[in-house]
N, C-alpha and C positions, 0 to 999 in steps of 0.2 A: 411395398415401397420403403427403401433404405433411408434413414434420416441421416442427415449430413452431421459431421460432428462440429461443434464450434470452438474456434480456436481460442485458448486463453494462455496466460502466462504470469509466472508470480516470481520472485526473488527468495533466496534463501534467508528466512526471517523468523527463525523458530521461535518460540514453537507453533507459529501461526502457519508459516508455511517453510517446508524442508525440501530441499533438492538432495536426495541421496546419493550416493557413489556411483550410482547406475543411472542417473539423470533421470530418476522417478520422482514425481511430485506427491508431497505426503503432507502431515500436519493437519493442525484443525481447520483450515480454509479447504484442502483437500477434501478432508471428511464431508465437510457442508457440502461440496461440489458432487460429490459420490451420492450424497442423499438426494440432491436435487435431481441427479440423474438418474435414481431409483424410483423417485415419486413420479416424474414428468416425463420420462422416456427421453430426454435431451441427453446429446451424447457430448463429451468435452474431450478436446484432444491438447494436452500439454506442450507447448513451444517453449523451450530454453530462451533465457534472456540474461544479459550478461549483468544488468543494473536495473533499480527501479526507473531511471531515467530511459533505460532502452525498452522497458515495459511500455513507458508512455509513448515513446515514439513508434514503437510497432503499432500500437492501437491508433493513434494518429494518423498514420500512414496506410491503415485498412488492412495490416498483416494479421491482427487479432481482433476477434468477435466480442471478447469478454475479457475483463479485468475483475477477478473474484472479489478484491478487497481493495476497492478504491474510496475515497472520501470525497465529499465536495470540495475539501480543500485543496485537492490536486489540482495542478494546472495540466490539463489534458491537450487542448488543441484541438478537439473536434466533439460534435454533441455526443452528449453522454444520457443514456436512460438508466437512473438507478432505480435500484429495488427499496423495499422498505428495507432500514437496517436491520440486519441479522446477528451482528456482534458488535460489541463497543468496548475499545481500549483505551484506557486513559493514558496521556502524556505524561511523563515523569522528567525531571530534573536531577541530574547527579552533579554535584559539585564536591570538591575535596573538602577536609576537615577544616580549613582555615576559612571557608566562605559560610559556613552555617547553613540554617534552613531557609529555603526561597519558597515562601509561601504565596506569592503572586508574580507574574511574569514581569510587572511593571518594575519590580526592585531590581531587574536588570538592565533597564536603560542606562544607555551610556556604557554599557559592558560588553565585551566580546563574548559571543555564546557560538558552540557548535553543533549543527544540525544538518541531517543528510540533506545534501542538496536535492531537490524535486521531490522531497519527502513531504508528507502530510504536516509535520511539526515544521518544516522550514517555511512552508507558504503561509501557516497559522502564525507564526511568529512575524513573520514579514509584513502580512495585511495588518495583523492587529495590534503590533508593538514595533513601529518603525523606527524607532529610537534605540534599540536593540542591534548591535552590530553583528551580523550573520557571517 
C-alpha cells in the first residue's frame, strides 16, 4: 500500500527554511522534516507559497496538511494539532544606534515598531503589548 504525501509549505526564511533557485525546500526545518520522514515513513510534498500569510491561508482552506514551523502565537483560522516543540528561536529587536538597547518590549509602548504581518512576532506584540503601534 502506497502512503499519500502530506502537503506542506514554508517561506524563504534562512537558515530555517530556504527555497532555492529550483524551488526546492532546504534548510534546518527541511532537515527536521526529512528526519521525520526517514523515521516514520511519512512522506511530505513541498507546496510553494508566496508569503507566510499565503501559507496560513492555504492551511486554513485545506490546501495544506502540515506547516512544519508554526507557533501557537500564529493566527491560523482552523484547528491545529501541535507537536512537542522541536526547535525554539528567540525573537530579537534591531534598532539604530540612536535608540540604544531595548531590554523589555514595554520600553516600546507608544512607539511605532515594524514586524512582519501574520508572523509570530507580530501576533505576540499585538496580544501582549497593545500600546505598541505596529
